[in-house]
KEKOLDREN-592792 format. One record per residue (C-alpha): x, y, z; residue number from 1. Coordinates in Angstrom, 1 decimal, always signed. Layout:
BEGIN
SITE       u       v       w  resi
SITE       X       Y       Z   NUM
...
REM end
This chain:
BEGIN
SITE       u       v       w  resi
SITE    +3.3   -49.2    -4.6     1
SITE    +5.8   -46.3    -3.6     2
SITE    +5.4   -42.6    -5.2     3
SITE    +8.3   -42.2    -7.9     4
SITE   +10.4   -39.2    -6.6     5
SITE   +12.0   -36.1    -8.3     6
SITE   +15.2   -36.4    -9.9     7
SITE   +17.2   -33.3   -10.4     8
SITE   +19.0   -33.5   -13.6     9
SITE   +21.0   -30.2   -14.0    10
SITE   +21.2   -26.8   -12.4    11
SITE   +22.7   -23.4   -13.4    12
SITE   +22.3   -19.8   -12.9    13
SITE   +21.0   -17.4   -15.0    14
SITE   +22.0   -13.3   -15.3    15
SITE   +20.4   -10.5   -17.5    16
SITE   +21.6   -10.9   -20.7    17
SITE   +23.1    -7.4   -20.5    18
SITE   +23.2    -4.6   -17.8    19
SITE   +22.8    -1.0   -18.0    20
SITE   +24.1    +1.6   -15.1    21
SITE   +20.3    +1.1   -13.3    22
SITE   +21.4    -2.4   -12.9    23
SITE   +24.2    -1.8   -10.8    24
SITE   +21.8    +0.1    -8.1    25
SITE   +21.1    -0.7    -4.5    26
SITE   +17.8    -1.9    -3.8    27
SITE   +16.4    -1.0    -0.5    28
SITE   +13.5    -2.7    +1.5    29
SITE   +10.2    -0.9    +2.0    30
SITE    +8.1    -1.7    +5.6    31
SITE    +6.1    -3.8    +3.4    32
SITE    +8.9    -5.7    +2.4    33
SITE   +10.6    -6.1    +5.7    34
SITE    +7.3    -7.3    +7.2    35
SITE    +7.7   -10.5    +5.2    36
SITE   +11.3   -11.5    +6.2    37
SITE   +10.3   -14.0    +8.7    38
SITE    +7.6   -15.9    +5.9    39
SITE    +8.0   -18.3    +3.3    40
SITE    +8.7   -17.2    -0.5    41
SITE    +5.8   -17.3    -3.0    42
SITE    +5.5   -20.6    -4.8    43
SITE    +3.4   -20.9    -7.8    44
SITE    +3.7   -22.6   -10.9    45
SITE    +2.2   -23.9   -14.3    46
SITE    +1.3   -27.1   -15.4    47
SITE    +1.5   -27.8   -19.3    48
SITE    +0.6   -30.9   -21.6    49
SITE    +3.5   -31.6   -24.1    50
SITE    +2.5   -31.2   -27.5    51
SITE    +1.6   -34.0   -29.6    52
SITE    +2.6   -35.9   -31.4    53
SITE    +6.1   -35.6   -30.4    54
SITE    +8.7   -36.9   -32.9    55
SITE   +11.9   -36.8   -30.5    56
SITE   +10.9   -36.1   -26.7    57
SITE   +14.6   -35.4   -25.9    58
SITE   +14.9   -32.7   -28.5    59
SITE   +11.6   -31.0   -27.2    60
SITE   +12.6   -30.9   -23.7    61
SITE   +16.3   -29.4   -24.9    62
SITE   +14.7   -26.7   -26.9    63
SITE   +12.2   -25.8   -24.5    64
SITE   +15.0   -25.7   -21.7    65
SITE   +17.3   -23.4   -24.0    66
SITE   +14.4   -21.1   -24.9    67
SITE   +13.2   -20.9   -21.2    68
SITE   +16.7   -19.9   -20.1    69
SITE   +17.5   -17.4   -22.9    70
SITE   +14.0   -15.5   -22.3    71
SITE   +14.5   -15.5   -18.6    72
SITE   +18.0   -13.9   -19.2    73
SITE   +16.4   -11.3   -21.4    74
SITE   +13.4   -11.0   -18.7    75
SITE   +15.9   -10.4   -15.9    76
SITE   +17.1    -7.3   -17.9    77
SITE   +13.9    -5.7   -16.9    78
SITE   +13.8    -7.2   -13.2    79
SITE   +17.5    -7.2   -12.4    80
SITE   +17.0    -7.2    -8.4    81
SITE   +15.8   -10.8    -8.6    82
SITE   +19.5   -11.6    -9.6    83
SITE   +20.6   -10.0    -6.4    84
SITE   +21.3   -11.2    -2.8    85
SITE   +20.4    -9.8    +0.4    86
SITE   +23.3    -8.1    +2.6    87
SITE   +22.5    -6.6    +6.3    88
SITE   +24.0    -3.6    +7.6    89
SITE   +24.1    -3.2   +11.4    90
SITE   +25.5    -1.6   +14.2    91
SITE   +25.7    -2.6   +18.1    92
SITE   +25.3    +1.1   +19.9    93
SITE   +22.6    +2.0   +19.0    94
SITE   +21.3    -1.5   +18.0    95
SITE   +20.0    -1.0   +14.1    96
SITE   +19.8    -3.7   +11.5    97
SITE   +19.1    -2.6    +7.5    98
SITE   +18.9    -5.0    +4.7    99
SITE   +19.4    -3.9    +1.0   100
SITE   +19.9    -6.1    -2.2   101
SITE   +23.1    -6.4    -3.8   102
SITE   +22.6    -6.6    -7.4   103
SITE   +26.0    -7.1    -8.6   104
SITE   +27.8    -9.5    -6.3   105
SITE   +25.7   -12.4    -6.7   106
SITE   +25.3   -15.9    -9.0   107
SITE   +22.1   -14.9   -10.5   108
SITE   +18.7   -16.6   -10.6   109
SITE   +18.7   -20.6   -10.2   110
SITE   +17.3   -22.4   -12.8   111
SITE   +16.8   -26.6   -12.4   112
SITE   +15.6   -28.9   -14.7   113
SITE   +14.2   -32.2   -12.8   114
SITE   +12.3   -35.5   -14.3   115
SITE    +9.3   -37.4   -12.7   116
SITE    +7.8   -40.5   -14.0   117
SITE    +4.1   -39.5   -13.3   118
SITE    +1.6   -38.1   -15.7   119
SITE    -0.5   -35.0   -15.5   120
SITE    -3.3   -37.3   -14.3   121
SITE    -1.5   -38.3   -11.4   122
SITE    -1.3   -34.9   -10.3   123
SITE    -4.9   -33.2   -10.9   124
SITE    -7.2   -36.3   -10.8   125
SITE    -7.0   -37.0    -7.1   126
SITE    -9.5   -35.3    -4.8   127
SITE    -6.5   -34.0    -2.8   128
SITE    -3.7   -32.0    -4.0   129
SITE    -0.6   -34.9    -4.1   130
SITE    +2.4   -33.9    -1.5   131
SITE    +4.7   -34.8    -4.7   132
SITE    +3.7   -31.2    -5.9   133
SITE    +6.2   -29.8    -3.3   134
SITE    +8.6   -30.9    -4.7   135
SITE    +8.0   -29.0    -8.0   136
SITE    +9.5   -26.0    -6.0   137
SITE   +13.0   -25.4    -5.1   138
SITE   +13.6   -23.6    -1.6   139
SITE   +11.4   -25.8    +0.3   140
SITE   +10.5   -24.1    +3.6   141
SITE   +13.3   -21.2    +3.3   142
SITE   +12.2   -18.3    +4.8   143
SITE   +12.4   -14.9    +2.9   144
SITE   +15.5   -13.7    +5.3   145
SITE   +17.3   -16.8    +3.5   146
SITE   +17.8   -14.6    +0.4   147
SITE   +21.2   -13.6    +2.1   148
SITE   +22.5   -17.1    +0.8   149
SITE   +19.9   -18.3    -1.5   150
SITE   +18.8   -17.0    -4.7   151
SITE   +16.1   -14.4    -4.6   152
SITE   +14.4   -16.4    -7.7   153
SITE   +14.5   -19.8    -8.6   154
SITE   +13.2   -21.8   -11.4   155
SITE   +12.2   -25.4   -11.4   156
SITE   +11.4   -27.0   -15.0   157
SITE    +9.9   -30.7   -14.0   158
SITE    +9.3   -33.0   -17.0   159
SITE    +6.5   -35.4   -16.2   160
SITE    +5.6   -38.3   -18.8   161
SITE    +3.2   -36.4   -20.5   162
SITE    +3.7   -32.5   -19.3   163
SITE    +5.8   -29.8   -18.0   164
SITE    +5.5   -27.9   -14.8   165
SITE    +7.4   -24.6   -14.4   166
SITE    +7.7   -23.5   -10.8   167
SITE    +8.7   -20.5    -9.4   168
SITE   +10.0   -19.8    -6.2   169
SITE   +10.3   -15.8    -5.6   170
SITE   +11.6   -14.4    -2.6   171
SITE    +8.5   -12.3    -0.9   172
SITE   +10.6    -9.6    +0.5   173
SITE   +11.6    -8.6    -3.1   174
SITE    +8.0    -8.3    -4.2   175
SITE    +4.0    -9.6    -3.7   176
SITE    +1.5   -11.7    -5.6   177
SITE    +1.2    -8.3    -8.1   178
SITE    +4.8    -8.3    -8.7   179
SITE    +5.4   -11.9    -8.8   180
SITE    +2.8   -12.6   -11.8   181
SITE    +4.0    -9.5   -13.6   182
SITE    +7.4   -11.0   -13.7   183
SITE    +5.8   -14.4   -14.6   184
SITE    +3.8   -12.7   -17.5   185
SITE    +6.7   -10.6   -19.0   186
SITE    +8.6   -14.0   -19.3   187
SITE    +6.0   -15.4   -21.0   188
SITE    +5.3   -12.8   -23.4   189
SITE    +9.3   -12.2   -24.0   190
SITE    +9.7   -16.3   -24.5   191
SITE    +6.5   -15.9   -27.3   192
SITE    +8.4   -12.8   -28.7   193
SITE   +11.5   -15.3   -29.5   194
SITE    +9.2   -17.3   -31.5   195
SITE    +8.4   -13.8   -33.9   196
SITE   +11.9   -13.2   -34.4   197
SITE   +12.7   -10.7   -31.5   198
SITE   +15.7   -12.2   -30.2   199
SITE   +17.0    -9.3   -27.9   200
SITE   +14.3    -6.2   -28.2   201
SITE   +11.1    -8.1   -27.3   202
SITE    +8.3    -5.2   -26.3   203
SITE    +7.0    -5.9   -23.1   204
SITE    +3.4    -4.7   -22.2   205
SITE    +4.1    -4.0   -18.5   206
SITE    +7.5    -2.0   -17.6   207
SITE    +8.0    -2.7   -14.2   208
SITE    +8.6    +0.3   -12.0   209
SITE   +11.6    -0.9    -9.8   210
SITE   +12.4    +2.4    -7.7   211
SITE   +10.9    +1.7    -4.1   212
SITE    +8.3    +3.6    -2.6   213
SITE    +8.5    +5.1    +0.9   214
SITE    +6.2    +7.2    +3.0   215
SITE    +7.3   +11.0    +2.7   216
SITE   +10.1   +11.7    +4.8   217
SITE   +11.6    +8.2    +5.0   218
SITE   +13.9    +6.0    +3.0   219
SITE   +15.9    +4.8    +1.4   220
SITE   +17.8    +3.0    +4.1   221
SITE   +15.2    +2.0    +6.9   222
SITE   +17.0    +0.9   +10.7   223
SITE   +15.5    -1.7   +12.4   224
SITE   +16.0    -1.8   +16.2   225
SITE   +17.3    -5.4   +16.2   226
SITE   +20.9    -6.8   +16.9   227
SITE   +20.5    -9.8   +15.5   228
SITE   +17.9   -11.9   +13.1   229
SITE   +17.0   -14.5   +15.5   230
SITE   +15.1   -11.4   +17.3   231
SITE   +12.6   -11.4   +14.3   232
SITE   +13.0   -14.8   +12.3   233
SITE   +11.5   -18.1   +13.9   234
SITE   +11.2   -21.2   +11.7   235
SITE    +7.3   -22.3   +11.1   236
SITE    +6.4   -26.1   +10.4   237
SITE    +3.0   -26.7    +9.1   238
SITE    +0.9   -29.4   +10.7   239
SITE    -0.8   -32.0    +9.1   240
SITE    -3.0   -30.8    +6.4   241
SITE    -5.2   -31.9    +3.6   242
SITE    -5.0   -29.6    +0.5   243
SITE    -8.2   -29.5    -1.9   244
SITE    -8.9   -27.3    -5.1   245
SITE   -12.6   -26.3    -5.2   246
SITE   -13.8   -24.9    -8.5   247
SITE   -16.7   -22.2    -8.5   248
SITE   -18.1   -21.6   -12.1   249
SITE   -19.1   -18.3   -13.5   250
SITE   -22.9   -19.0   -12.8   251
SITE   -22.1   -20.3    -9.1   252
SITE   -20.3   -17.0    -8.4   253
SITE   -23.0   -14.8    -9.9   254
SITE   -25.5   -16.6    -7.8   255
SITE   -23.7   -16.3    -4.5   256
SITE   -23.1   -12.6    -5.5   257
SITE   -26.7   -11.8    -6.1   258
SITE   -27.8   -13.8    -2.9   259
SITE   -25.3   -11.8    -0.6   260
SITE   -26.6    -8.4    -2.3   261
SITE   -30.1    -9.3    -2.0   262
SITE   -30.0   -10.3    +2.0   263
SITE   -28.2    -7.2    +2.6   264
SITE   -30.5    -4.9    +0.5   265
SITE   -27.2    -3.6    -1.5   266
SITE   -25.7    -3.8    -4.6   267
SITE   -21.9    -3.0    -3.5   268
SITE   -21.0    -6.7    -2.6   269
SITE   -18.4    -8.1    -4.7   270
SITE   -18.2   -11.5    -6.3   271
SITE   -15.2   -12.2    -4.4   272
SITE   -16.2   -10.7    -1.0   273
SITE   -19.5   -13.1    -1.5   274
SITE   -17.4   -16.2    -2.2   275
SITE   -15.0   -15.0    +1.1   276
SITE   -18.1   -15.0    +3.2   277
SITE   -19.2   -18.4    +2.0   278
SITE   -15.8   -19.7    +2.7   279
SITE   -15.6   -18.2    +6.1   280
SITE   -18.9   -19.4    +7.3   281
SITE   -18.3   -22.9    +5.9   282
SITE   -15.1   -23.5    +7.3   283
SITE   -16.3   -22.0   +10.7   284
SITE   -19.2   -24.4   +10.7   285
SITE   -16.9   -27.2    +9.6   286
SITE   -14.6   -26.6   +12.6   287
SITE   -17.4   -27.3   +15.1   288
SITE   -16.5   -24.4   +17.5   289
SITE   -18.1   -22.8   +20.6   290
SITE   -20.9   -20.1   +19.7   291
SITE   -18.6   -17.8   +21.9   292
SITE   -15.3   -18.1   +20.3   293
SITE   -14.1   -15.3   +18.3   294
SITE   -13.3   -15.8   +14.5   295
SITE   -12.1   -13.7   +11.7   296
SITE   -11.6   -13.6    +8.0   297
SITE    -8.2   -12.2    +7.0   298
SITE    -8.0   -11.0    +3.4   299
SITE    -4.6   -10.3    +1.6   300
SITE    -5.4    -6.7    +0.1   301
SITE    -3.4    -4.6    -2.5   302
SITE    -2.6    -1.2    -1.2   303
SITE    -1.5    +0.3    -5.0   304
SITE    -5.0    +1.4    -5.7   305
SITE    -5.7    +2.6    -2.1   306
SITE    -3.1    +5.2    -2.2   307
SITE    -3.6    +8.8    -3.3   308
SITE    -2.0    +9.0    -5.7   309
SITE    -2.1    +5.4    -6.2   310
SITE    +0.8    +3.3    -6.8   311
SITE    +0.9    +2.0   -10.6   312
SITE    +0.1    -1.9   -10.9   313
SITE    +3.7    -2.0   -12.4   314
SITE    +5.4    -1.0    -9.0   315
SITE    +7.7    -4.2    -8.2   316
SITE    +7.7    -4.8    -4.3   317
SITE    +5.3    -5.3    -1.7   318
SITE    +2.7    -3.3    -1.5   319
SITE    -0.2    -5.5    +0.6   320
SITE    -1.4    -5.5    +3.8   321
SITE    -3.9    -8.1    +5.8   322
SITE    -7.2    -6.8    +6.9   323
SITE    -9.4    -8.5    +9.2   324
SITE   -13.0    -9.1    +9.7   325
SITE   -14.0   -10.6   +13.1   326
SITE   -16.9   -11.6   +15.0   327
SITE   -18.2   -14.4   +17.2   328
SITE   -19.1   -17.9   +15.9   329
SITE   -22.4   -17.7   +16.7   330
SITE   -22.9   -14.3   +15.2   331
SITE   -21.4   -15.4   +11.8   332
SITE   -23.5   -18.7   +11.7   333
SITE   -26.7   -17.1   +13.0   334
SITE   -26.7   -14.5   +10.2   335
SITE   -26.7   -15.3    +6.8   336
SITE   -24.3   -15.0    +3.9   337
SITE   -25.2   -11.2    +3.4   338
SITE   -24.4   -10.4    +6.7   339
SITE   -21.1   -11.6    +6.6   340
SITE   -20.4   -10.8    +3.0   341
SITE   -21.4    -7.1    +4.3   342
SITE   -19.0    -7.1    +6.9   343
SITE   -16.2    -8.0    +4.7   344
SITE   -17.2    -5.3    +2.0   345
SITE   -17.2    -2.8    +5.1   346
SITE   -13.6    -3.6    +5.9   347
SITE   -12.2    -3.5    +2.9   348
SITE   -14.1    -0.1    +1.8   349
SITE   -12.5    +1.4    +4.8   350
SITE    -9.0    +0.4    +3.8   351
SITE    -8.4    +3.8    +1.9   352
SITE    -5.2    +6.0    +1.3   353
SITE    -5.5    +7.5    +5.2   354
SITE    -5.8    +3.9    +6.8   355
SITE    -2.6    +2.8    +4.8   356
SITE    -0.6    +5.5    +5.6   357
SITE    -1.8    +5.4    +9.4   358
SITE    -0.7    +1.7    +9.4   359
SITE    +2.9    +2.3    +7.9   360
SITE    +3.0    +5.1   +10.8   361
SITE    +2.4    +2.7   +13.2   362
SITE    +5.1    +0.3   +11.8   363
SITE    +7.8    +2.8   +11.5   364
SITE    +7.3    +3.6   +14.9   365
SITE    +7.1    +0.1   +16.0   366
SITE    +8.6    -2.3   +13.3   367
SITE    +7.1    -5.8   +13.3   368
SITE    +7.8    -8.9   +11.2   369
SITE    +5.1   -11.6   +10.4   370
SITE    +5.5   -14.5   +12.3   371
SITE    +4.0   -17.7   +10.8   372
SITE    +3.1   -19.3   +13.9   373
SITE    +1.5   -16.2   +15.7   374
SITE    -0.1   -14.6   +12.6   375
SITE    -2.4   -17.5   +11.8   376
SITE    -4.9   -18.5   +14.7   377
SITE    -6.9   -21.8   +14.8   378
SITE   -10.1   -19.8   +14.3   379
SITE    -9.4   -17.8   +11.3   380
SITE    -9.5   -18.0    +7.6   381
SITE    -7.1   -16.4    +5.6   382
SITE    -7.9   -15.3    +2.2   383
SITE    -4.7   -15.1    -0.1   384
SITE    -3.8   -14.3    -3.6   385
SITE    -6.1   -13.1    -6.2   386
SITE    -8.6   -14.7    -9.1   387
SITE    -7.6   -11.1   -11.2   388
SITE    -4.0   -12.2   -11.7   389
SITE    -3.4   -13.5   -15.3   390
SITE    -2.2   -16.6   -14.6   391
SITE    -3.4   -18.6   -17.7   392
SITE    -2.3   -16.2   -20.3   393
SITE    +0.9   -17.7   -19.7   394
SITE    +2.0   -19.7   -22.4   395
SITE    +5.6   -21.3   -23.2   396
SITE    +5.1   -22.9   -26.6   397
SITE    +2.9   -25.8   -25.3   398
SITE    -0.4   -23.8   -25.3   399
SITE    -2.6   -22.5   -22.4   400
SITE    -1.8   -24.2   -18.8   401
SITE    -3.8   -27.2   -17.6   402
SITE    -3.6   -25.9   -14.1   403
SITE    -2.0   -24.0   -11.3   404
SITE    -0.2   -25.1    -8.1   405
SITE    +1.5   -24.3    -5.2   406
SITE    +4.2   -25.3    -3.2   407
SITE    +4.7   -25.5    +0.8   408
SITE    +4.9   -21.9    +1.5   409
SITE    +2.8   -20.2    +3.8   410
SITE    +0.5   -23.1    +4.5   411
SITE    -1.6   -23.3    +7.6   412
SITE    -5.1   -24.6    +8.5   413
SITE    -7.5   -22.4    +7.0   414
SITE    -5.0   -20.9    +4.3   415
SITE    -7.5   -20.2    +1.3   416
SITE    -5.7   -19.5    -2.2   417
SITE    -7.3   -18.0    -5.1   418
SITE    -6.7   -18.4    -8.7   419
SITE    -8.9   -17.6   -11.8   420
SITE   -10.8   -20.7   -13.1   421
SITE    -9.3   -22.2   -16.4   422
SITE   -12.1   -21.4   -18.6   423
SITE   -12.2   -17.9   -17.4   424
SITE   -15.4   -15.8   -17.5   425
SITE   -15.2   -14.8   -13.8   426
SITE   -14.8   -18.6   -12.6   427
SITE   -12.4   -19.2    -9.7   428
SITE   -10.6   -22.1    -8.3   429
SITE    -9.9   -22.1    -4.4   430
SITE    -7.1   -24.1    -2.8   431
SITE    -8.3   -24.9    +0.8   432
SITE    -5.6   -26.2    +3.4   433
SITE    -7.4   -27.9    +6.4   434
SITE    -6.8   -30.1    +9.1   435
SITE    -8.2   -33.7    +7.6   436
SITE   -11.0   -34.0   +10.4   437
SITE   -12.3   -30.1    +9.5   438
SITE   -11.9   -30.7    +5.3   439
SITE   -14.1   -33.9    +6.1   440
SITE   -16.7   -31.8    +7.6   441
SITE   -16.2   -29.0    +5.1   442
SITE   -16.9   -31.6    +2.0   443
SITE   -20.2   -32.6    +3.9   444
SITE   -21.3   -29.1    +4.4   445
SITE   -24.3   -28.6    +2.3   446
SITE   -24.4   -24.7    +1.6   447
SITE   -20.5   -25.0    +0.4   448
SITE   -20.6   -27.9    -1.5   449
SITE   -24.0   -26.9    -3.3   450
SITE   -21.7   -24.0    -4.8   451
SITE   -18.8   -26.1    -6.0   452
SITE   -19.0   -26.8    -9.6   453
SITE   -17.3   -29.7   -11.4   454
SITE   -14.3   -28.8   -13.4   455
SITE   -14.2   -29.0   -17.2   456
SITE   -11.9   -31.6   -18.6   457
SITE    -8.5   -30.3   -20.0   458
REM end
């Protein structure tokens, strides 16, 4: 039996309902923004259950779409750079390449309505995440540099037989995960505000800070030493992967943290460091690598709190760096969980204001753009996203989401994406992408599977 396919019913573009003087301002890119140009956009979304009983399915979806579009227009008033397009300014002698966001001359954010004849159970019940989930997102395989011709924000609302998936594709050179979820949370907040009668003046909890941050003495326009984007843009095709969600309950996380701290004779190791250490050791063991092979655990970290003074969490843009803890396979597996967790803890603890500014200084001296095919090696584990992001607090008139899912973007063998567990309380869901043979070995790894919990039914 063939799998049903997505049917796109309609699409349009959404602009801020009203503009201010600030909306006409040019938005420049920082070193952190530039670094993401050859990566994919951020693709995350939420799966909701349709309210029951529904007297009229068509009235429900039409009403939902109207409210989503209107609240999105109000939200884009606060996040107007998401309506823009990239523009490049370059010179030949000497060669310079600069990109900025034109917030005026663009169609706005894209909004798509699609349908699919599948159920919520068809999406969340299989052991592996079904490939059809990738169709819940626009801009499949697009790179951030494509923001010159493609929207910086694209929303796709996919209606299932008994549910609705709201998927968002946001250009990663305009913002990071913190920025993404601040936007999503604000959209949900304004949507709820409409229901309370706040038509145009819905108060929001986190007012985004849109002014870009640059190291002292630099900005707002940075010139890259390139003649053409072919010098720093490369298309990446992911290998065959299995993608599976593993759930870790509050109790399971607490046991891992206690074990790691006990084995390292400390109290400083965090819950997420303990979980990351377990994942690093387990995937490395499942890969059956030679003991003298180098392996690493990469962690995406928010720089906002590392700077002095710190950048507010409301800062809209990229402020992330990827840290790297490395060792040999033999050393990683011959030592215990606490040893690996402490190694990650030290790597993170050393990432302070001085380290952040030094990395920026090196980048400004020799600009580099992340290349997905080179950034990930077959011996690393990459921990991305964060279980601290407010994902399940987003409601669009359908109650709490059933699940979080992501698209094709930035997935490689060894990519692990972290989400909060639906029940909260410090529980975590990990979206793990591995080659089929490595995933099979991981599913037989006793240490790993003993820590995995059974999800509560929605």
